[in-house]
N, C-alpha and C positions, 0 to 999 in steps of 0.2 A: 796560362796565367799572364794576362796582359800587363804590360808596364806602360804607364802613361807618363809623358813629360808634361809639365805644367808651366805656364807663363808666370804665375805668381808663386813665390816661395813660401815655405812654412805652412801656416794654417789659414791662408787667406781665403780659401774657398770652403772651409769646413762648415761655415754657417749654413750652407746649402746641402750638406751631406747627410742630414738626418733621414732615416728610413723607418719603415714600419716593422722591420725585422728585429729591432732591438727596442725594448720598452723604454718609454720616456722620450721617444724620438721627436725631433722638431719638424720632420717632413710632413707636409700637408698635401696629400693627394699626389705625391711624386712617386715615380717608379723606384722600386727598391734598388739600391746600389749593390753590384756584385761584391761578395765578401772580399775577394782578392783582387779587386780593381785598384791596385796600389800604384803610387807614383814613384818617381825617382827620389823625391824628397823623403817619402815614407821609408824607402830602403835605406837611405843614408841615416835617418833617425834610428832605425832598428839596428843597423850596424854600429852606430855610435853608442847606443845604449848597451849592446852586447860587449863591446870592447871595454867600456867604462866599468861594467859590472864584473867582468873577468879580472880586470886589474884590481878592482876593489877586493874581490874575494881572495885573490892570490896574495895581495899585500896583507890582508887581515889574517890569513892562515899563517903566513910567515911571522907576523908579529906575535901571534898567540902560540906559535910552535906546533901548529896542527898540520897534518899532511894534506896535500891537495889531491883529492880523489877524483877519479873519472866520473862517477855518478853525479858528484856535485857540479863538475864542469858542465855536464850535459844538462842538468836542471837550470844552470845559469844561462846557457846558450839558448835553451828552448823558449825562453821568454821573448827573445828577439823576433822570431817568425810570427808570434802572436800579434806583435805591434803592427804588422803589415795590414791587418784587418781592422785597425783601430777606428778609421773613419766610418766604415760601414757598421761595425758592431762595437762601439766603444765600451758599453757596459759588460758585454761578454768578454771582451779582451781584458778588461780590468779584473774580472773574476778569474780568468785563466792565469793571468800574471800573479795574482795573489795566491792562487792555489799552488803554482810552481814555487813561489817564494816560501810558502808554508812547508811544502815538502822538503825544500832545501834546508830550511831551519831545523826540521825534525830529524832529518837523516845526518846532517852535518852541523852539530852545535857550534854556534858562533856568537859573537857579541852583537849589540844593537847596531842596526844599519837600516838605511832606506835607499833601495836600489834605484838606478836610473830608469829601469823598466816601470817601477811603481810611479815615478814622476811623470813619465810620458803618458801612461795609461790614464792616470787620474786627471792630468791636465786635459786630455782629449775628452773625457766625460764632462768636465766642467765647460769646455768650449761648445760641445754639441748637444748637451742634454739640459733639461729643465733644472731650476734651482733645487726642487725637491729631490730629484734623482741625484744631483750633485751632493746634497747634504747627506743623503743615505749612503752614497759611495764613500764619502769622507769618514762617516761614522763607522763604517765596516773596515775601512783600510787600516785605521790605527790599531785596533785589537788584533787583526789578522797578522799584521807585520810584527807583532810582539810574540807570536807563537814560536817557541824555541825550547829546545831541551838543554840549552847551554847557558842561560842567563843566571847569574848569581843574584842573591837578594839585593845587593848594592847596585846592580846594573839595571834592575827592572825599572826603577823610578827614572833613572837617566834615559833609558831607552824610550819609555813612554813619553817623557817630556820632549825628547828630540824628535820622535816620529810625529807627535802632535804638531809641533812647530813646523815640521816639513810639510805636513798635510795642509795646514793653514796657509803657508806660503804658496804652495802649488795651486790650491783652489783660488786664492786671492789673485795670483797672476793670471789664471785662466779667466776669471770674471772680468778683470780689467781689460784684457785683450779682447774678450767677447764684446764688451761694451764699446770699445774703440772700433772694432770691426763693424758693429751695428751702425754706429754713427757714420763711419766712412761709407757704408753701403747706402745709407739714407742720403748722404750728401751727393754720392755718385748718381743716384736715381733722380734727385732734384735737378742736378746739372743736366742730365740727359733729357728730362722733361722740359727744362727751360730751353735747351737747344732745339728740341722738336717744335716748341711753341714759336720760337724765333724764326725757324725755317718756314713754318706755316704762314707767319705774317709776311715774310719776304715773298713767298709764292703768291700770297693774296695781293700784295702790292704790284708784282709783275703782271699778274693776270688782269688786274683792274686797269693798269696803265695801257697794256697792249690792247685789250678788248675794247675799253671805252674809247680810246683815241681812234682806232681804225674803224670801228663800227659807226661811230659818229660821222667820220669822214665819208664812209660808204653810204650812209643814209642821206647825207646832204648831196653827195654826187648823184645818187640815184634820183632824188627829187629834182635836182637841176636838169638831169638828162630828160626826165619825163616832161618837165615844163617847157623845154626847148626843142623837143623832138619834132614838133610840127613846123615851127617857123624858123628854127636855127639848127639845122642838122649838124653843122660844124661844132657849135658849142656843146650839143648833146654828145657828139662823138668824143670831144675832149673830156667831158665829165665821165663818160664811160671808161676811157683810158685811165683816168685818175682812180676811178672806182676799182678797176682791175689791179692797178699797181698797189693800192692800199690793201686789197685783199691778199695779194701775193706777199706783201711785207708782213701782214698780220700772221700769215701761215709760217713765214720764216722765223719770226720772233717766238711764235708758239713752239716751233720745233726746237729752238735754242733752249727754251725753258724746259721742255720735256727731256732734252739731252742732259741737262743738269740733274733732273730728278732721277734719271736712269744711269747716272755716272757710276761706274764700277760694275754694272751688271754685264756689260758687253765690252770687248776691246774696241778702242776707238780706231775707226778706219781712216778718218781724215781729221785734221786739227779742228777744234770747235771754232765757229765764226766769232769774231770779236764783238763785244758788247758795244752798243751805240754810245757816243759821247759828244763832246762839243763840235767835233768835225761833222756831225750829222745834223746839226741844227738847221743848216740851210735847207735840208730836205723837208723837215716838218714845217718850216716857214713857208716853203712853196706850197705844201699841201694845204696849209691854212688859207693862203691867198686863193688857191683854186676852189676851196670850199666856200668862198664868199666872204671871208674875213680879211679885209685889207690889213696887212701886217708889216710893220717896219722892224728892221733888225739892225742894231748898232753894236759895235764892239769898241770898248775903250781900253786903253792900256796896250801893252805888247802881248799879243797872243803867244801862248806857250803850251807845251804838252802838260796835261794834268794826270794825276793818278787815275787809273781806270774807274775806281769806285766814285771818285768825285765827278769825273766826266759823265758817268752814267746818271748820277744824281741830278746834275745840271740838265741833262737831256730830258729826264722824266719830269722835272718840275716844269720846264717849258712846254713839254708835250701835254701835261695835264692842264696847265693854265690855259693854253690855247683851245684845248678840247672843251673846257668849261665855258670859255668865251663864245665858242660856236653854239653850244647848247643853250646857254642862258642869256646871251646878249646878241641875238641874231641881228646882223647888220652893223655891229659895232666895229670900230677900228681898234687894232691891238698894236702894242709896241713892246718889243723884246730888247732888253739892253743887257749886255754881258760886259762886266768890268773886271779886268785883271789887276789885282793889287800885288804888292810885294810879297805878301804872305797868305794870300787867299784869293778867292774869286767871288764876285757878287753877281747875281742874276735877278732881274726884275722883269715881270710881265704885267702890263697894265692895259686895260681896255677902257674906252670912254663911255661905255654903257649906253651909247646913243641908240635910239630906236628899239630899246628892249621892251618898253611898255610897262616896266616895273623897276623899282629901285634895286641896286645891286645887292643890298643887304638881304633882300627877300629871295635871292637865288638859293636853290638847294645846295649849290657848291659853297655857299658862304658860311655854312654852319659846320657840322661835324660829319660831312659826307666821307665816303671811303677815299676819295681822291685827296682831300686835304689831310686826312689821317695818314695816308701813305706818304705824302710830302713830309709831314712832321717826323715820321719815323725815319725816313731816308736822311733828312737833315740832321736829326739827333744822332744817328749812327756815325755821321761824319764829324760830329762835334761842332756843328754850325748852329745858326739861328734862322728862324723863319717868321715872317710877318705876312699876315693876310688880312684883308678887310676892304671895305668900300672907300672910295676916294671922295674928297670934299666936293669936287666938281662933277661927280657922277662916275660910274664905272667901278671896276674892281681891280685890286692890286695884289700881286703875289711877289714877295721879295725874300731872297735867301742869301745869306753870307756863309761861305764854306771855307774852312782852312784848306790850303792846297800845298801841303808838304809833299815830300817824295818818299813815302814809306817803302823800304825794300828796294829802292831804285827803280821801281816799275813805273813805266810811263804809258800814257794813253796813246794809241795810234793817232797820227795826224792824217786824217783822211779829208779829202776835199769836200 
């Protein structure tokens, strides 16, 4: 007879306990639950009900001047083990408890009462079974609990009224808790679905930023190497070296993303590599220059460590903006400006749009491409603002303002 411990107390998981073995079950295609697969809480409830009913019976017998008999005590105690199967067979358990109570009332005449075993069994039926089954159970419980050889004419009406009120209260409490649990489960499912959707968006942003940037750089480097292979082997070699480094960097960042997805499946052998931040801007500026986009980089204000998420957001914005400039404004000049303020950081990436052959507003990146969507989502998560659009004198501009507090005291690594 297995005993299970449960993380949630009380009846928190009874909504999933319905089986096909007891009529009116709520289970839908689920495997039947073993009858005596009871938990520690079930045992405590059964013991509590037995103790309460024993005390009630003993006090009632003393008050009426009746002797306490062994058969009566046995019938009172036997109801408790039945409660151990209440989750798997709630209706059967209620019938057994009512039968034992009727036998007790017939063999040992006593006044009107409504035992704790009745309460627990009827409450469980209300929680786990349909309203129709609950109504039938309530309708049967009232007359069965009135079976007795010891009621006087004056106590029948009192007993009927008292037991009816008790049944109504138990059923009402069960329905209220059942409704609350259903709403809690729905809210929990909604939060879980929202978390999954947010994680999917985050992965999509990371994949887009990593793949788009590095593949664009590799494509340009490969084209440059091919064009210079015959008359300038040195330039072709330099382009191939940059191509190799970009591919290596793409693999490293992809592995970091996969490590995040597999976190918890395997023990970590080495600490995870830090995420890129403002300290890595020099690297992507150099890549942009080598890819044929003359890029200037200026820093205003006093540079300071930023929270890791803010630093990563700045890095991805610059990376995506420069990637779009290389793709849609070939030959243009770009300018990256990073400004440290007292309570935040501003980043602006602007290209002059020269030699593009088409206005900046017609670029694919100027609308609702994945890159700009990812930027907006990143900035929104940090509580910042993002501005994108064509410039008056030609070209395209991406500007973001991010608050740069120090949540949790965590700081971004300052890497050269």
